[in-house]
N, C-alpha and C positions, 0 to 999 in steps of 0.2 A: 452472461450474454447481454450486450448493449441493445438498445432499442432498434438501431439501424440493422444490424444482423439478425435480428428476429424479423423484421419486415421483409429483409431480403430472402430469408429461409421461407417465410409465408408466401412471397410473390413466386418463388420457384416451385413450392409444392402445390399451389392451387390449381394450375393448369394440368399437372399430373393425376391429381385428384378428379378433376372433370373428366380427363381422359379415361380413368378407371371406370367411373360412373357410366359414361357413354358406352364403352366397351361390354359392361355387364348387361346394360339395356339391349344393346344391339344383338349380343349372344343370345340373350332370352328370347328376343323376337325371331331371329333367324332360326333357332332351333325349335320353336313353338310352331312357327308358321310353315317351316319348309321340311322339317323331320316329322313324317307322320307317325302317330303314336303305334298304330298297328301295321307298320311298314314291315312286310314279310321278310324283306332283306335284313332289316334290323334284327328281327327275332331269329332268323337263321344265323346270323353272325354272332349273336349272343351265345346260341347253343354251341357254335363252332369253337368259340373261346373256351366254353366249359370243358369241351372235349380236348382241347390242347392242354388246358391245364392239367387234365387227368392223365396225360402222358402219351398223347398220340403224337407220333413223329412224322407222319406221312399226310399230306394235304388230301382229304377226300372230298373237298368241295368241288365247285365247277372247274377249278383249275387242277383236277387230279392229274396225277401223273408226274408231278414235280415235288421236290423235297420241300418242307416247311419246318425247318428246326427252329423251335421256339425255346430260348434258354431256360425259361422258368418251368418248362415241361420236363426238363432233363433231371435226373436224380442227383442230389447233393448240390443243387444250384445255389450259391450265395452271392451271386452278382447283385449289388445293391441296386444298380440301374435297371437291370432287367425286372427286379421286384417292383421298382417305381412304375415302369411301363405296364407291368402286369396288374399292378393296383388300379391304374386308370381305367382298365378294361371292365373294372367291376362297378363303375360308376352307373352302369345300366342306362336309363333314359336321360340321365344327366350328362352322359358322356359326349354327345354332339355338342351341348352348351360348353362344356370344359375344354373341348378341341377348339372350338371357334374362339373363346376368350383367350386361351394360350396363343393362338395364332395372331389375334389383334394386338395383344400386348407384345408379342416378339416383334412384329413390324414396327410398334411404335417405339420400342428401345432401340431398334436399328437405325431408325429415322433420327431419333434424338442423339445417337452416337456420331451420325453423320452432320451433327450441328445443324439440323433443321428444326425451327421453331415448333413447340407443342401444338400450336393450332393447326399447323400446315401437316404435322405428324398424325394428328387424329384423322384428318381427311384422307391422307395416304393409307392409313391402316384400315379405314372403312373401305376405301377402293379394293384392297386386297380381299376383305371379308364379303364383298359383293361379287366376287369372282365365283361364276356358277359352277366352274369344275369342282371346287371344294364341296359346294352344297350338293352336287350331283353324287360324288363319291361318298358323301355322308349318307345320302338316301340310299345308296347301294350297300351300305354296311361296311365300307372300306375304312374303318377306323384306325387300323395300325398305320396305313399309308398316310391318313390325315395328320396323326399324331406326328409322324416323321416330317410331314411338310411344315407342321407347326413349330417344330423345333429348328428348322433351317435358318430362319432370322436371328435367332441366338446365338449361332456359330459365326454367322457373319458379323454380328454386333461385337462379339469377342475378339475378332480379329481386327476389327476396325479400332477397337480400344487399344489393342496391343501395339499397333503402327502408329497410334496417336500419341504414345508415350506412357500410356496408363497399362503397364505390362502386367502388374499383379492381379488386378480386377478383370483385365482382358483375358489372361491366362486361366484364371478360375472358370469364367464364363465359357470360354472355349472348351476347356476340358470336360466340364459336366455336360454342356450341349452336345458335344460330339459323342461322348459315351452313351447319353440317352438316345441319340438319333441312331447309333450303331445298334443299341439294344432292341430297337424296333424290328430289326432284321429286314427293313426295306432298303436293300443295297442300292437299287435304281435312284432312289431318292439321297442317297449318301454320296452316290457319284455326282448327281447334280449338284449337290452341296459344294463338294470339292471343286467343281468347274467354276462356280461362282467365287469361291475364295482364292482360286488361282487367279481369276480375272482381277480381283481387288488387289491382290498381292502385286501384281505387275503394275497396277496403277500406282500403289503406294511406293514401290521401289523407283519407278520412273519420276513421280512428281513430288514426293515428300521432301521438306527442306533439311531434314536431319542429314547428319553426315553418313559416309558409307559404313562406318563401323556400327552405328546405331541401326540402321537399316539391315544389316547382316544378322545383328544380334536379335531383332524382331523377327526376321525370317526364320532363323534358327528355333527360336521359342515357339513359333507357329507351327513348324513342321514337326518338332518333338511332341508338342501338346496334341496335335491332331492325329498323330500316329499313336500316342499314348491313349487317347480316347477311343480310337478304333480298337486297340488291342485288349481293352477291357472285356470285348466280347469275343475274343479270339476263338474260344473253344466252340461256339456256336457257327462263327464263320468257317473254321477249317472243316467241321462236321457237315455243313451244307454243301461246302465245295466238294467234299468227297461223294456226297450222296447225289449231287447234281449229275454226275458222270452217268448215272442210271436213270436219268429222268426220261419219260415217255415223250415229252414236247421239247425238242431242241429248238434252236432259233430257226425262224421261217425261212424258206429259200427266198433268195433275193429276187424279187418280182414286183414291178411297179403296179401290177394288178392285184397284189396280195392284199387281203382284207386287214392286215395288221398295220398298213401304212395309211396316212392321210392322202389325199388326192391332190394336194397342192393348194387348193382354194379353202379348204375346210378352217385353216388358221384365221381367215377372215371373220369367222364367227366371234372373234375378240370384239369386233366392231358391229357386225351385223348378226343379231340373234337369229338361231334357227335358219341360217343360210343353208344348212342341209337337212332342213326339217327339225324335228325335235328329238324325242326318245324313240328307241327301238320298240319299246312297250309303253305307250302313253295312254292315259285314260281320257277318252273322248266324252263329250256331253251327250246327254239323251236326246238332244236336238240336232245332233251333228248328222251330215248327209250320210255318212257311213252307217250310222244307227238307224236311219230311215230306209236305207238300202238293204240291210241285213234282215229287219224285221219280218218282211213278208216272206222271207227263205227260211229263217231259224226261229221265228218267234220272238216276242220282246225280251224274255228272261235270257235266252241264249245270245240274243244280239247284243245285250248289255254286257254279258261276260266276255264276249268277244272284243268289244269296244273298249274294254277296261285295260287291254294290252294291245293297242293297235299301233302298227309300225309307221310312225310318222317321220322317222329318219330315213334318208335315202343318200346316205354317203357310202364309203367303201367297207366301213368296219362290219364286223359280224354283229356287233352290238355297241349301242350308244347309250349312256345313262342322262345324256342331255348336252346342250350346247356348251362351248367354253367362252361365255360371254362375261366380258369385265365392264362394258359400259362405255358408250359413245362420250360421255362427258369426262370419264377417267382418261380415255385416250386423248381428248382434246386437250387436257390439262398436261398430261405427259408430253405430248407433242410441243405445245406451248412452252413447257420447261426445257425441253430438249434444244429448241431454238433460241429462247430467251436468256436461260441461265448462263452466267459466266463461270459457273463452278466446274473444274476439270473433272471431278469424280462422275459428273453425268455421262462422259463417255464410256466409263466402265458398264454403266447400266444400259446404256444405248446399244453398246456392243453386244452385251449378253441378251438383251431382247431380241435383236436381229438373228443373232446366231441360233438361239433357242427356237424361234419361229421357222427358221429354215430347216433345223434338225427334226422338228415335230413332223415333217412330211416323211421321215424315216429313210429314205433312199441313202442319204449320206450317213446318218446315224447308225445304220446297219452296218456298213462297212467299219466305221470306227469302233464299234461295240462288240462285234461278233466274237473277237477273241478276249475280251475282257471278263475276268471271272466274276460270276454272280450278278452281271449287270442285268441280263435279260431274265425275266422271271414270268414269262407269258403276259406281260403287261404291254399296253399299246405305246408305241414311240411317242404319241402325242402328249403322253404325261409330261415331257420336258417343258411344255407351256406353262408349267408352274413357275419356272424361272422367269419367263416373260411377265407373268403376273405380278411377281415381286418387283421386277425392275420398272413396270408401268406404275406400280405404286409409289416407288422412290421418285421417279421423273414426275408424277402427278403432284407429289408434295413439293417438289423443287418448282414446279409451275405455280402452286398456290403460294409458295414463299415469294414469287415474284410479284404476284398480284396484291398481296397484303403488305409487302415491305416497300414503303416509298424511299427508302434510303439504299436501295440495291444499286449495283453498278449500271444498271441498265436503265436509259433514259425513259421517260414515258412515251416518247415517239417510237423508240425501239420496241417497247412492250406493246403498243398498238399495232406495229408492222408484224410482230411475232404472232399475235391473235389473229391478224388478217391471214397470214400465211397458213397457219396451222387449221384454222377454220375452213379456208378454201380447199385445203388438201383432202380433209375429211369430207367435205360437201360434195367435192367432185367424185370421190370413190362411192359415196352412198347414191349420188345421182345416176351414175353408170348402172348400178344394180337396180334402181327403180325404173329405168328406162328400159334395160334389158335384163330383166330377172332371169332369163333362160340360162345366163352365163353360169350361174350357181348349180345348174343341172336341173333335170326334171324328173320327178318320181314316175311319172306315167310311162316313160320310155327307158327308165334304168334297168338294164338286164342284169346288172351285178348287184342289185339290191338285196343284201342278205337278210335284212330284217323282213322283208316282204316273202322272201322264200321260205323262211322259217315259219311265218304265219300260214302261208299256203299249204306246207306239209301239214301243219298242225289241223287245218280245216279238212283235210283229206282222210283224217283218221275217223275210224268207225263210228265214235260217239257222234261226231258232226254230221256224217253221211246219214246216219240213221234218224237223226233229228229232222234232216231235211226232208226225208221220205215221209215222217210222220205229220209233217206240217201240211 
């Protein structure tokens, strides 16, 4: 190997090594600071996974009444991919760290496959890592869902490579990632992944300079590989489909007042954190006004217990683990990239971000998915915002690329104009909510606040009424 080749390989490996170190540190910080060691949901989920591995075939947790067929719990299961997913679940307290790291690396690989520089890819990956939806799901113990979400970028990366002419490596990555994603048995995330792949395939067929024959070959390979990856878990799919016919919880009746749907404005929490309050059961400080109000009625100890699970959320859902905030800076970079970048691939992610945000309100998604097998498993329709988060991460990376790349197709004047426009749009939105905060809703007069209703019912139980009498 000559000296120039060695230097070139070193120059290529250095940013990837830096990226890996950054992701390891970021994953350690996120998992340590945001995943509480004594989190009851974490412990409950660990016990639940042990029951599943012992052979439980019906979900007896808070989502009881629906089938939960886990392949590794079935006798004589030799599926390699389900064993890998099952092995991840035994990481214990290291599982949140592992899931975050897998997600960050996946987005980074996807961005590199889209020919975005490593520097911009690092920022785009961290943008996805800061998405509070994932953190809230980890805190709630939704590990299988987060493993599925972490695998999504790998599927997309494989398809990007396939249509870029690297069919062998693209096929391998797509097949393995699809099989692993299917092995999580979180079919809602699988459907979201297929939606993303369909959008990219349409873009690739419409814009790639390859001749029609090569495009059709890539399309055929992609379809066969996706189908093959899904069918690796066919036994569990067919079993769950059969049991789902006897589920207690069917699809909710279509009603815009239904607590399974967003109210239309909740998606703005991507930009404005806590636009609908915080969590349904949030821990307040001892100096909070709620604590001071409850102490004379229930005593300090009981008041502290009550404020450990206070309903700070006032949206329509029965329960919220927290806001779906991705960050104003991330959205600024994404909007800047959407306006400034000349790359046609941006339209794929802009379209997906808009469509997923609209569908998160549930009203349209309900009609689309009510007859799709295994799509709805008692999850909120707002889960589709994970697509928006991936798209925002890609667009933010494109925006960063325009800032650091002085040889881009956009002139400096064009970049400045794009920055002014994107900043102005976000500033106007934020200013409106600063001047008229009541647009987001008012917890004091919200009669459909399911979280407050739950706490009110709890406080009418004998243990609390007896305590109040004693005080």
